[in-house]
Residue frames relative to the residue before (quaternion, step in Angstrom):
aa qw qx qy qz dx dy dz
M 1.0000 0.0000 0.0000 0.0000 0.00 0.00 0.00
I 0.2551 -0.7585 0.5888 0.1137 3.55 -1.10 0.77
K 0.1365 -0.7685 0.6176 0.0963 3.60 -1.04 0.75
I 0.1597 -0.7479 0.6395 0.0791 3.55 -0.97 0.97
I 0.0611 -0.7875 0.6133 -0.0041 3.52 -0.94 0.99
Q 0.0614 -0.7930 0.6061 0.0003 3.57 -0.94 0.94
Q 0.2398 -0.7233 0.6283 0.1569 3.54 -1.08 0.84
R 0.2364 -0.8707 0.4170 0.1101 3.51 0.43 1.41
E 0.5951 0.6113 -0.3584 0.3791 3.59 1.01 -0.79
K 0.7274 0.4430 -0.2259 0.4729 3.57 1.09 -0.76
C 0.4060 0.7230 -0.4660 0.3086 3.60 1.33 0.06
I 0.2480 -0.7779 0.5614 0.1350 3.58 -0.98 0.85
G 0.5064 -0.7016 0.3881 0.3173 3.60 1.29 0.16
C 0.2678 0.8128 -0.4825 0.1867 3.61 1.09 0.65
N 0.3752 -0.7763 0.4242 0.2770 3.58 1.31 -0.45
Y 0.3984 0.7360 -0.4761 0.2699 3.65 1.18 0.02
C 0.6508 0.5243 -0.3280 0.4403 3.60 0.90 -0.86
V 0.6460 0.5196 -0.3113 0.4646 3.58 1.01 -0.80
E 0.6526 0.5360 -0.3125 0.4349 3.57 1.00 -0.83
V 0.7737 0.3630 -0.1968 0.4805 3.61 0.94 -0.83
A 0.7982 0.1441 -0.0798 0.5794 3.61 1.18 -0.46
P 0.0148 -0.8666 0.4987 -0.0064 3.61 0.67 1.11
D 0.5954 0.5652 -0.3767 0.4291 3.61 1.16 -0.36
R 0.7657 0.3452 -0.1881 0.5091 3.62 1.15 -0.47
W 0.7640 0.3256 -0.1627 0.5327 3.62 1.22 -0.42
A 0.0209 0.7615 -0.6478 0.0107 3.56 -1.19 0.64
M 0.4189 -0.6759 0.5388 0.2782 3.54 -1.30 0.32
S 0.4247 -0.6995 0.5216 0.2414 3.55 -0.94 0.90
K 0.3654 -0.7163 0.5504 0.2244 3.57 -0.86 0.95
K 0.6007 0.5929 -0.3446 0.4110 3.58 1.25 -0.48
D 0.8466 0.0664 -0.0152 0.5278 3.63 0.74 -0.95
G 0.5215 -0.6882 0.3867 0.3239 3.62 1.26 0.11
K 0.5644 0.5810 -0.3974 0.4312 3.58 1.27 0.25
S 0.5865 -0.5845 0.4254 0.3652 3.54 -1.24 0.39
V 0.2398 -0.7462 0.6104 0.1146 3.52 -1.24 0.71
L 0.3028 -0.7235 0.5953 0.1743 3.58 -0.84 1.02
I 0.3134 -0.7981 0.4809 0.1832 3.60 -0.12 1.28
G 0.8253 0.2262 -0.2006 0.4769 3.52 -0.92 1.03
S 0.5346 0.6578 -0.3885 0.3614 3.55 1.30 -0.01
K 0.3234 -0.6976 0.6059 0.2039 3.50 -1.41 0.33
D 0.3817 -0.7268 0.5317 0.2084 3.57 -0.97 0.92
K 0.0628 0.7703 -0.6309 0.0687 3.55 -0.87 0.98
K 0.8344 -0.1970 0.0752 0.5092 3.55 -0.32 1.34
G 0.7741 -0.3820 0.1853 0.4696 3.57 0.86 0.96
F 0.6620 0.4351 -0.2981 0.5326 3.55 1.34 -0.04
H 0.2061 -0.7658 0.6004 0.1027 3.57 -0.82 1.01
A 0.0087 0.8211 -0.5670 0.0650 3.58 -0.78 1.03
V 0.0237 0.7733 -0.6325 0.0372 3.52 -1.20 0.72
D 0.3543 -0.6926 0.5859 0.2269 3.58 -1.19 0.67
V 0.0182 -0.8023 0.5966 -0.0078 3.55 -0.93 0.86
S 0.5589 -0.6056 0.4449 0.3507 3.58 -1.26 0.22
E 0.7187 -0.4425 0.3421 0.4130 3.52 -1.38 0.19
V 0.5632 0.6234 -0.3791 0.3878 3.61 1.12 -0.63
E 0.7362 0.4266 -0.2298 0.4724 3.58 1.06 -0.71
L 0.4037 0.7689 -0.4334 0.2408 3.57 1.29 -0.15
D 0.7235 0.4769 -0.2722 0.4184 3.59 0.58 -1.12
A 0.6816 0.4908 -0.2942 0.4561 3.57 0.86 -0.94
N 0.7055 0.4541 -0.2691 0.4730 3.58 0.95 -0.78
K 0.5746 0.5419 -0.3803 0.4812 3.59 1.17 -0.43
K 0.6384 0.5156 -0.3156 0.4765 3.55 1.07 -0.82
A 0.6180 0.5380 -0.3377 0.4631 3.61 1.02 -0.80
A 0.6580 0.5013 -0.3082 0.4699 3.59 0.93 -0.88
E 0.6638 0.5148 -0.3033 0.4498 3.60 0.97 -0.84
L 0.7130 0.4648 -0.2513 0.4610 3.56 1.00 -0.87
C 0.5320 0.6474 -0.4122 0.3576 3.61 1.13 -0.53
P 0.3700 -0.7755 0.4698 0.2026 3.59 -0.49 1.19
V 0.7356 0.3743 -0.2332 0.5142 3.61 1.15 -0.48
K 0.3894 -0.7843 0.4258 0.2277 3.60 1.32 0.24
I 0.3523 0.7495 -0.4854 0.2803 3.55 0.85 1.03
I 0.6253 0.4993 -0.3345 0.4978 3.59 1.31 0.14
Q 0.0506 -0.7713 0.6342 0.0185 3.57 -0.96 0.94
V 0.1235 -0.7529 0.6419 0.0768 3.54 -1.08 0.78
I 0.0508 -0.8216 0.5668 -0.0345 3.55 -0.52 1.23
Q 0.2561 -0.7448 0.5982 0.1479 3.59 -0.86 1.00
K 0.2491 -0.7817 0.5572 0.1279 3.59 -0.77 1.08
């Protein structure tokens, strides 16, 4: 299982995560920040468990994030 964690407050709205992993990321029309689809917020950190199928795209999203607020952890 893979866990994706995002520190959403620090998002600058660059849209890179959405470009490389559109099935898991979207941009909020409300505040212009990225949304980790299916995640739960816990003290400012949004997290979701995903399958191996989503690993590569989300690792790329984490690499491209200019403010480094995305973590992809393999359990």
